[in-house]
C-alpha angles and dihedrals in degrees: 000000000000088000089053091048091050092049091050090048090056090048092056093042100257130135105221121207113276122248089255093053090045091053090050090051090050090049093049092049092048095044090053093044084233117206099164121038132173119207120193106203113030095196111171094323102268096125091038091060091050092048094047091049089059098041127090116274090252093046124125125212115210107199126186130197137150093220112086092189092056090050091050089055092045092051089054093047093049092051091047088051088059101255114138115233090249090069092066136055108195114196123188115212146072108310093227089056094046102041096068088061093058120094122266116248093000101115134081098197137015117196117194120199098152136111109321091224089066094053097108092052091046091051091051090050092048091053089057096041099047125085116228105284091027119134132237115202117188119190120216098040091152092055091227091311095306099100093098096043108096090196091061104098102160117132095254094052096043091048093049092048090051092046094050090047094047093050092045091052098041118101090214095068139061101200141189130176104222116209096227127117110333090344122289114222105204125184134175117219111237 
């Protein structure tokens, strides 16, 4: 079923999380005994399956995406993976429009797999949404391998560099850049 979800992601032009990043997401969800998780970027459900596998049996994944077709595929994949529909709340819309409507301090984990240029706003939203001890996981922390190249000045790389630096320097976060997939920036809210 994950292979099917990955294949469907390629068909619709998405780059799904790698198995290593998925395993790290599952681990983070399990380690935090996550009951309430927000996912920014539903995709075809690959990361959703990994998150749900690590969450408590009564946990609910709230996943946000602007693409209805992607969400339709993800809904099918999640059902095929054995998760009842009550375990997911799929919201169609721009994440930055939806996130303000979610409850403060009510979430155990926020996973961001959205546009890199929105990273700073997603981090700000995660700080509000997460309970103390909650985890932020941001996919793409290596900026497609360009994060360490000072000559790389494209918007994605510059934004990710600034995001990593801001999280590293902020007193509200305990961060680590995990070398899995495309780089998984993980941070615990103090």
